SEZAPA-9468 format. One record per atom (N, C-alpha, C): residue number from 1; atom name; x, y, z. Coordinates in nm, 2 decimals. Layout:
<nodes>
+-----+-------+--------+--------+--------+
| num | atome |      x |      y |      z |
+-----+-------+--------+--------+--------+
| NUM |    CA |      X |      Y |      Z |
...
+-----+-------+--------+--------+--------+
</nodes>
This chain:
<nodes>
+-----+-------+--------+--------+--------+
| num | atome |      x |      y |      z |
+-----+-------+--------+--------+--------+
|   1 |     N |   0.08 |  -0.12 |   0.00 |
|   1 |    CA |   0.00 |   0.00 |   0.00 |
|   1 |     C |   0.09 |   0.13 |   0.00 |
|   2 |     N |   0.19 |   0.12 |   0.08 |
|   2 |    CA |   0.28 |   0.24 |   0.08 |
|   2 |     C |   0.35 |   0.27 |  -0.05 |
|   3 |     N |   0.38 |   0.16 |  -0.13 |
|   3 |    CA |   0.45 |   0.17 |  -0.25 |
|   3 |     C |   0.36 |   0.24 |  -0.35 |
|   4 |     N |   0.23 |   0.21 |  -0.35 |
|   4 |    CA |   0.13 |   0.27 |  -0.45 |
|   4 |     C |   0.12 |   0.42 |  -0.41 |
|   5 |     N |   0.11 |   0.45 |  -0.28 |
|   5 |    CA |   0.09 |   0.59 |  -0.24 |
|   5 |     C |   0.22 |   0.67 |  -0.28 |
|   6 |     N |   0.33 |   0.60 |  -0.27 |
|   6 |    CA |   0.46 |   0.67 |  -0.31 |
|   6 |     C |   0.46 |   0.70 |  -0.46 |
|   7 |     N |   0.41 |   0.61 |  -0.54 |
|   7 |    CA |   0.40 |   0.64 |  -0.69 |
|   7 |     C |   0.31 |   0.75 |  -0.72 |
|   8 |     N |   0.20 |   0.76 |  -0.65 |
|   8 |    CA |   0.10 |   0.86 |  -0.68 |
|   8 |     C |   0.15 |   1.00 |  -0.64 |
|   9 |     N |   0.22 |   1.00 |  -0.52 |
|   9 |    CA |   0.26 |   1.13 |  -0.47 |
|   9 |     C |   0.39 |   1.18 |  -0.54 |
|  10 |     N |   0.47 |   1.09 |  -0.60 |
|  10 |    CA |   0.59 |   1.14 |  -0.66 |
|  10 |     C |   0.57 |   1.20 |  -0.79 |
|  11 |     N |   0.66 |   1.29 |  -0.83 |
|  11 |    CA |   0.65 |   1.35 |  -0.97 |
|  11 |     C |   0.67 |   1.25 |  -1.08 |
|  12 |     N |   0.61 |   1.27 |  -1.19 |
|  12 |    CA |   0.63 |   1.18 |  -1.30 |
|  12 |     C |   0.78 |   1.19 |  -1.35 |
|  13 |     N |   0.84 |   1.09 |  -1.40 |
|  13 |    CA |   0.98 |   1.10 |  -1.44 |
|  13 |     C |   0.99 |   1.18 |  -1.57 |
|  14 |     N |   1.09 |   1.26 |  -1.58 |
|  14 |    CA |   1.12 |   1.33 |  -1.70 |
|  14 |     C |   1.26 |   1.30 |  -1.75 |
|  15 |     N |   1.27 |   1.30 |  -1.88 |
|  15 |    CA |   1.40 |   1.28 |  -1.94 |
|  15 |     C |   1.47 |   1.41 |  -1.94 |
|  16 |     N |   1.61 |   1.41 |  -1.93 |
|  16 |    CA |   1.68 |   1.54 |  -1.93 |
|  16 |     C |   1.66 |   1.62 |  -2.06 |
|  17 |     N |   1.63 |   1.55 |  -2.17 |
|  17 |    CA |   1.61 |   1.62 |  -2.29 |
|  17 |     C |   1.47 |   1.68 |  -2.31 |
|  18 |     N |   1.37 |   1.64 |  -2.23 |
|  18 |    CA |   1.24 |   1.69 |  -2.24 |
|  18 |     C |   1.21 |   1.77 |  -2.11 |
|  19 |     N |   1.18 |   1.90 |  -2.14 |
|  19 |    CA |   1.16 |   1.99 |  -2.02 |
|  19 |     C |   1.03 |   1.96 |  -1.95 |
|  20 |     N |   1.03 |   1.98 |  -1.82 |
|  20 |    CA |   0.91 |   1.97 |  -1.74 |
|  20 |     C |   0.81 |   2.07 |  -1.79 |
|  21 |     N |   0.68 |   2.04 |  -1.78 |
|  21 |    CA |   0.58 |   2.14 |  -1.83 |
|  21 |     C |   0.60 |   2.28 |  -1.78 |
|  22 |     N |   0.63 |   2.30 |  -1.66 |
|  22 |    CA |   0.65 |   2.44 |  -1.61 |
|  22 |     C |   0.78 |   2.51 |  -1.67 |
|  23 |     N |   0.87 |   2.42 |  -1.72 |
|  23 |    CA |   1.00 |   2.48 |  -1.78 |
|  23 |     C |   0.98 |   2.50 |  -1.93 |
|  24 |     N |   0.88 |   2.44 |  -1.99 |
|  24 |    CA |   0.86 |   2.45 |  -2.14 |
|  24 |     C |   0.84 |   2.60 |  -2.18 |
|  25 |     N |   0.88 |   2.63 |  -2.30 |
|  25 |    CA |   0.86 |   2.76 |  -2.35 |
|  25 |     C |   0.71 |   2.79 |  -2.37 |
|  26 |     N |   0.67 |   2.92 |  -2.34 |
|  26 |    CA |   0.53 |   2.95 |  -2.35 |
|  26 |     C |   0.49 |   2.94 |  -2.50 |
|  27 |     N |   0.36 |   2.90 |  -2.52 |
|  27 |    CA |   0.32 |   2.89 |  -2.66 |
|  27 |     C |   0.29 |   3.03 |  -2.72 |
|  28 |     N |   0.30 |   3.04 |  -2.85 |
|  28 |    CA |   0.28 |   3.16 |  -2.92 |
|  28 |     C |   0.13 |   3.19 |  -2.93 |
|  29 |     N |   0.09 |   3.31 |  -2.93 |
|  29 |    CA |  -0.05 |   3.34 |  -2.97 |
|  29 |     C |  -0.08 |   3.29 |  -3.11 |
|  30 |     N |  -0.21 |   3.25 |  -3.13 |
|  30 |    CA |  -0.25 |   3.20 |  -3.27 |
|  30 |     C |  -0.22 |   3.31 |  -3.38 |
|  31 |     N |  -0.22 |   3.43 |  -3.34 |
|  31 |    CA |  -0.21 |   3.53 |  -3.45 |
|  31 |     C |  -0.07 |   3.57 |  -3.48 |
|  32 |     N |   0.03 |   3.51 |  -3.40 |
|  32 |    CA |   0.17 |   3.54 |  -3.43 |
|  32 |     C |   0.22 |   3.46 |  -3.54 |
|  33 |     N |   0.27 |   3.52 |  -3.66 |
|  33 |    CA |   0.32 |   3.44 |  -3.77 |
|  33 |     C |   0.45 |   3.38 |  -3.73 |
|  34 |     N |   0.48 |   3.26 |  -3.78 |
|  34 |    CA |   0.60 |   3.19 |  -3.75 |
|  34 |     C |   0.72 |   3.25 |  -3.83 |
|  35 |     N |   0.69 |   3.31 |  -3.94 |
|  35 |    CA |   0.79 |   3.38 |  -4.02 |
|  35 |     C |   0.72 |   3.48 |  -4.11 |
|  36 |     N |   0.79 |   3.58 |  -4.14 |
|  36 |    CA |   0.73 |   3.69 |  -4.23 |
|  36 |     C |   0.78 |   3.67 |  -4.37 |
|  37 |     N |   0.69 |   3.68 |  -4.46 |
|  37 |    CA |   0.73 |   3.68 |  -4.60 |
|  37 |     C |   0.71 |   3.82 |  -4.66 |
|  38 |     N |   0.80 |   3.86 |  -4.75 |
|  38 |    CA |   0.78 |   4.00 |  -4.80 |
|  38 |     C |   0.65 |   4.00 |  -4.89 |
|  39 |     N |   0.58 |   4.11 |  -4.88 |
|  39 |    CA |   0.46 |   4.12 |  -4.96 |
|  39 |     C |   0.50 |   4.16 |  -5.10 |
|  40 |     N |   0.42 |   4.11 |  -5.20 |
|  40 |    CA |   0.44 |   4.13 |  -5.34 |
|  40 |     C |   0.34 |   4.22 |  -5.39 |
|  41 |     N |   0.38 |   4.29 |  -5.50 |
|  41 |    CA |   0.29 |   4.38 |  -5.57 |
|  41 |     C |   0.21 |   4.30 |  -5.66 |
|  42 |     N |   0.10 |   4.36 |  -5.71 |
|  42 |    CA |   0.02 |   4.28 |  -5.81 |
|  42 |     C |   0.10 |   4.25 |  -5.93 |
|  43 |     N |   0.18 |   4.34 |  -5.98 |
|  43 |    CA |   0.27 |   4.31 |  -6.10 |
|  43 |     C |   0.36 |   4.19 |  -6.07 |
|  44 |     N |   0.42 |   4.19 |  -5.95 |
|  44 |    CA |   0.51 |   4.08 |  -5.92 |
|  44 |     C |   0.43 |   3.94 |  -5.92 |
|  45 |     N |   0.31 |   3.95 |  -5.86 |
|  45 |    CA |   0.23 |   3.83 |  -5.85 |
|  45 |     C |   0.19 |   3.78 |  -6.00 |
|  46 |     N |   0.16 |   3.87 |  -6.08 |
|  46 |    CA |   0.12 |   3.83 |  -6.22 |
|  46 |     C |   0.24 |   3.77 |  -6.29 |
|  47 |     N |   0.36 |   3.82 |  -6.27 |
|  47 |    CA |   0.48 |   3.77 |  -6.33 |
|  47 |     C |   0.50 |   3.63 |  -6.28 |
|  48 |     N |   0.49 |   3.61 |  -6.15 |
|  48 |    CA |   0.51 |   3.48 |  -6.09 |
|  48 |     C |   0.41 |   3.38 |  -6.14 |
|  49 |     N |   0.29 |   3.42 |  -6.15 |
|  49 |    CA |   0.18 |   3.34 |  -6.20 |
|  49 |     C |   0.20 |   3.30 |  -6.35 |
|  50 |     N |   0.25 |   3.38 |  -6.43 |
|  50 |    CA |   0.28 |   3.35 |  -6.57 |
|  50 |     C |   0.38 |   3.24 |  -6.58 |
|  51 |     N |   0.48 |   3.24 |  -6.49 |
|  51 |    CA |   0.59 |   3.14 |  -6.50 |
|  51 |     C |   0.57 |   3.02 |  -6.42 |
|  52 |     N |   0.47 |   3.01 |  -6.34 |
|  52 |    CA |   0.45 |   2.90 |  -6.25 |
|  52 |     C |   0.36 |   2.79 |  -6.31 |
|  53 |     N |   0.40 |   2.66 |  -6.28 |
|  53 |    CA |   0.31 |   2.56 |  -6.33 |
|  53 |     C |   0.19 |   2.53 |  -6.25 |
|  54 |     N |   0.19 |   2.59 |  -6.13 |
|  54 |    CA |   0.07 |   2.58 |  -6.04 |
|  54 |     C |   0.00 |   2.71 |  -6.02 |
|  55 |     N |  -0.13 |   2.71 |  -5.99 |
|  55 |    CA |  -0.20 |   2.84 |  -5.97 |
|  55 |     C |  -0.19 |   2.88 |  -5.82 |
|  56 |     N |  -0.19 |   3.02 |  -5.81 |
|  56 |    CA |  -0.18 |   3.08 |  -5.68 |
|  56 |     C |  -0.30 |   3.18 |  -5.66 |
|  57 |     N |  -0.32 |   3.22 |  -5.54 |
|  57 |    CA |  -0.41 |   3.32 |  -5.51 |
|  57 |     C |  -0.33 |   3.44 |  -5.45 |
|  58 |     N |  -0.38 |   3.56 |  -5.47 |
|  58 |    CA |  -0.32 |   3.68 |  -5.43 |
|  58 |     C |  -0.41 |   3.76 |  -5.34 |
|  59 |     N |  -0.37 |   3.79 |  -5.22 |
|  59 |    CA |  -0.46 |   3.86 |  -5.13 |
|  59 |     C |  -0.37 |   3.96 |  -5.04 |
|  60 |     N |  -0.39 |   4.08 |  -5.06 |
|  60 |    CA |  -0.33 |   4.18 |  -4.98 |
|  60 |     C |  -0.17 |   4.16 |  -4.98 |
|  61 |     N |  -0.12 |   4.13 |  -5.09 |
|  61 |    CA |   0.03 |   4.12 |  -5.10 |
|  61 |     C |   0.08 |   3.98 |  -5.07 |
|  62 |     N |   0.00 |   3.89 |  -5.02 |
|  62 |    CA |   0.04 |   3.76 |  -4.99 |
|  62 |     C |   0.00 |   3.67 |  -5.11 |
|  63 |     N |   0.09 |   3.58 |  -5.14 |
|  63 |    CA |   0.07 |   3.48 |  -5.25 |
|  63 |     C |   0.07 |   3.34 |  -5.18 |
|  64 |     N |  -0.04 |   3.26 |  -5.21 |
|  64 |    CA |  -0.05 |   3.13 |  -5.16 |
|  64 |     C |  -0.08 |   3.03 |  -5.27 |
|  65 |     N |  -0.03 |   2.92 |  -5.27 |
|  65 |    CA |  -0.06 |   2.81 |  -5.37 |
|  65 |     C |  -0.20 |   2.77 |  -5.34 |
|  66 |     N |  -0.27 |   2.75 |  -5.45 |
|  66 |    CA |  -0.41 |   2.70 |  -5.45 |
|  66 |     C |  -0.41 |   2.54 |  -5.46 |
|  67 |     N |  -0.51 |   2.48 |  -5.40 |
|  67 |    CA |  -0.52 |   2.33 |  -5.41 |
|  67 |     C |  -0.56 |   2.30 |  -5.55 |
|  68 |     N |  -0.51 |   2.18 |  -5.60 |
|  68 |    CA |  -0.55 |   2.14 |  -5.73 |
|  68 |     C |  -0.70 |   2.09 |  -5.73 |
|  69 |     N |  -0.76 |   2.10 |  -5.85 |
|  69 |    CA |  -0.90 |   2.06 |  -5.86 |
|  69 |     C |  -0.90 |   1.90 |  -5.88 |
|  70 |     N |  -0.98 |   1.84 |  -5.81 |
|  70 |    CA |  -0.99 |   1.69 |  -5.82 |
|  70 |     C |  -1.11 |   1.66 |  -5.91 |
|  71 |     N |  -1.11 |   1.55 |  -5.98 |
|  71 |    CA |  -1.22 |   1.51 |  -6.07 |
|  71 |     C |  -1.35 |   1.49 |  -5.98 |
|  72 |     N |  -1.34 |   1.43 |  -5.86 |
|  72 |    CA |  -1.46 |   1.41 |  -5.78 |
|  72 |     C |  -1.52 |   1.55 |  -5.74 |
|  73 |     N |  -1.44 |   1.65 |  -5.71 |
|  73 |    CA |  -1.49 |   1.78 |  -5.68 |
|  73 |     C |  -1.57 |   1.84 |  -5.80 |
|  74 |     N |  -1.51 |   1.82 |  -5.92 |
|  74 |    CA |  -1.58 |   1.87 |  -6.04 |
|  74 |     C |  -1.71 |   1.81 |  -6.06 |
|  75 |     N |  -1.72 |   1.68 |  -6.04 |
|  75 |    CA |  -1.85 |   1.61 |  -6.05 |
|  75 |     C |  -1.95 |   1.66 |  -5.95 |
|  76 |     N |  -1.91 |   1.67 |  -5.83 |
|  76 |    CA |  -2.00 |   1.72 |  -5.73 |
|  76 |     C |  -2.05 |   1.87 |  -5.76 |
|  77 |     N |  -1.95 |   1.95 |  -5.80 |
|  77 |    CA |  -1.99 |   2.09 |  -5.83 |
|  77 |     C |  -2.08 |   2.10 |  -5.95 |
|  78 |     N |  -2.05 |   2.02 |  -6.05 |
|  78 |    CA |  -2.14 |   2.01 |  -6.17 |
|  78 |     C |  -2.28 |   1.97 |  -6.14 |
|  79 |     N |  -2.29 |   1.86 |  -6.06 |
|  79 |    CA |  -2.42 |   1.81 |  -6.02 |
|  79 |     C |  -2.50 |   1.92 |  -5.94 |
|  80 |     N |  -2.43 |   1.99 |  -5.85 |
|  80 |    CA |  -2.50 |   2.09 |  -5.77 |
|  80 |     C |  -2.54 |   2.20 |  -5.86 |
|  81 |     N |  -2.46 |   2.25 |  -5.95 |
|  81 |    CA |  -2.50 |   2.35 |  -6.05 |
|  81 |     C |  -2.62 |   2.31 |  -6.13 |
|  82 |     N |  -2.61 |   2.19 |  -6.18 |
|  82 |    CA |  -2.73 |   2.14 |  -6.27 |
|  82 |     C |  -2.85 |   2.14 |  -6.19 |
|  83 |     N |  -2.85 |   2.09 |  -6.06 |
|  83 |    CA |  -2.96 |   2.07 |  -5.98 |
|  83 |     C |  -3.02 |   2.21 |  -5.94 |
|  84 |     N |  -2.94 |   2.31 |  -5.91 |
|  84 |    CA |  -2.99 |   2.44 |  -5.88 |
|  84 |     C |  -3.05 |   2.50 |  -6.01 |
|  85 |     N |  -2.98 |   2.49 |  -6.12 |
|  85 |    CA |  -3.03 |   2.54 |  -6.25 |
|  85 |     C |  -3.17 |   2.48 |  -6.28 |
|  86 |     N |  -3.19 |   2.35 |  -6.26 |
|  86 |    CA |  -3.32 |   2.29 |  -6.29 |
|  86 |     C |  -3.42 |   2.35 |  -6.19 |
|  87 |     N |  -3.39 |   2.37 |  -6.06 |
|  87 |    CA |  -3.48 |   2.42 |  -5.97 |
|  87 |     C |  -3.52 |   2.56 |  -6.00 |
|  88 |     N |  -3.43 |   2.64 |  -6.05 |
|  88 |    CA |  -3.46 |   2.78 |  -6.07 |
|  88 |     C |  -3.51 |   2.81 |  -6.22 |
|  89 |     N |  -3.53 |   2.70 |  -6.29 |
|  89 |    CA |  -3.56 |   2.72 |  -6.43 |
|  89 |     C |  -3.69 |   2.80 |  -6.45 |
|  90 |     N |  -3.79 |   2.77 |  -6.37 |
|  90 |    CA |  -3.92 |   2.85 |  -6.39 |
|  90 |     C |  -3.93 |   2.97 |  -6.29 |
|  91 |     N |  -3.83 |   3.00 |  -6.23 |
|  91 |    CA |  -3.83 |   3.12 |  -6.14 |
|  91 |     C |  -3.75 |   3.23 |  -6.20 |
|  92 |     N |  -3.75 |   3.34 |  -6.13 |
|  92 |    CA |  -3.68 |   3.46 |  -6.18 |
|  92 |     C |  -3.54 |   3.46 |  -6.11 |
|  93 |     N |  -3.47 |   3.34 |  -6.11 |
|  93 |    CA |  -3.34 |   3.33 |  -6.05 |
|  93 |     C |  -3.25 |   3.25 |  -6.15 |
|  94 |     N |  -3.12 |   3.27 |  -6.13 |
|  94 |    CA |  -3.02 |   3.20 |  -6.21 |
|  94 |     C |  -2.91 |   3.15 |  -6.12 |
|  95 |     N |  -2.87 |   3.03 |  -6.15 |
|  95 |    CA |  -2.76 |   2.97 |  -6.08 |
|  95 |     C |  -2.63 |   3.00 |  -6.15 |
|  96 |     N |  -2.54 |   3.07 |  -6.08 |
|  96 |    CA |  -2.41 |   3.11 |  -6.15 |
|  96 |     C |  -2.29 |   3.04 |  -6.08 |
|  97 |     N |  -2.22 |   2.96 |  -6.15 |
|  97 |    CA |  -2.10 |   2.90 |  -6.08 |
|  97 |     C |  -2.00 |   3.00 |  -6.05 |
|  98 |     N |  -1.94 |   2.99 |  -5.94 |
|  98 |    CA |  -1.83 |   3.08 |  -5.90 |
|  98 |     C |  -1.70 |   3.01 |  -5.88 |
+-----+-------+--------+--------+--------+
</nodes>
């Protein structure tokens, strides 16, 4: 019984290479970027996009690679567009793919 109580009351073992929780570095706020990238002008983005084999998006000077389109996604999007178009056919509405 005393051995079990000793295990419960003692601190958990830590490796010398792994800091104890209270010694670990504080976590960064979610809004803190891990690194800064220089912002690009619209002209720089357009030149990069012309030479690149993959597509990118440009927002407020930041350039990010876009995900590739998958055939399954295109089928789902096409079916949705067709279904909405059929539903709005007799209405004063139009389904516009974006």
